N, C-alpha and C positions, 0 to 999 in steps of 0.2 A: 661642845663649846671648844673654840679654837684656844691653843696654848698662849698665844699673845693677848687674848682678850681676858683670860682667866687671872692675870697678874703673875703668872709663873716666869714671864719674860723679864719682868722688872726686879723680881726678887730672887732670881737664879744665882747660884754661888759663883758662877764665872762672869756674870753680868758686870759686877762692880770693878773687875779687873779689865775686862775687854772693852768697856765703855771709856775707861781713861786713855787708852792708847791713841785714838784719833784726835783727841784734844791735844795731847802732848805732841803729836806729829805736827798739828797746826802751829803750836808754839815754835817748834823748831824752824818750820818754814817761814814763819814771821820773823825769826831772828836772822835767817839767812837773807831775807829780803831787806831788812834794816841794815845789815852789814853791806849789802851791795849798793843801796842808796847812799851810805855814809862813805863808802869807798869812792863813789862817784864825786861826792862833794870834796874828798880830799885830793882827787885828781884835778878837779877844776880850782882847787885852792879856795874853795868858798866855806866860810864858817868852819875853820879847821878845828878849833877847840870843841865846838859842838860835835862834829863828825867823829872825832876821836873818843869823846865820852860816849856817844851812842853806840860806836863799835864795841867798846868795853862792856857796856851794859847789855847789848844784844848777844855777845859772845858768851858772857858768863850765864845769861838767861837761857841761851841755846844749849850750853853744856849742861846746866842743870836739867833741863827737860830731857836732853839725851840720856842722862843717867837715869832718870825716872822711867824712861822708855825701856831701858834695858832691864830694870828691876821689875816692871809690869810684865814685860814679855816673858821674863823667867818664871814669874809667878803664874802666868797664864798657862805656860808649858807644864809646870809642875801640877797646876789644878787639872789640865787634860789628862797627864799621865795617871793621876789618881782616880779621876772620875770617869774617864772615857779611855781606857787603855787600848782598845781596838783603833780608835782614831789616832792615838799617839803612835802605835805601831805603823800605821798608814803614813804618818808624817816622818817617820824614821825609815820608810821604805823597807820593812820587814815583811817578807812574805810568809815565812814559816814561824809559828810562834815557839818561844822558848823561854826558859826561865833566866833571869838576869842577862838579857840580851845587851850587847854593847851599844852605846849611843854613838851615832855618827855625826861628826861636826862637818863634814864635807863628803860628798858622794856622787857618783855618776849613776843616773838612773838607768836600769836595764829591766826590760819586761821579760817575764818568764811566760812563755805561751801556756805551759801547763797549769800555771797558778792563775793567770788572767782570765777575766770572765769573757763573755761573748762580746 
């Protein structure tokens, strides 16, 4: 039996976190679209009050969704670090295992031929 037909996919510990992120990204994209259309209305001086109000609503909604994206992304990274440490090491570009390895906020990828596979 495949794992996606057995229900493990829907009740996995990381699924609740990871399924929220695309929806929140859609909300941010919708907020950017509304701000763009409302800005066009402001440039054309059409429905100025409506455009200003919609910019305020869309900007606050987009900001709120962006904050939730940061929280769910952090939760997803913490869950991966706890449940899948090898995947987290690959995300951090760590070739050699070590205890209390430092986290990288920014890095340049370099491949080590001795460690890299065929």
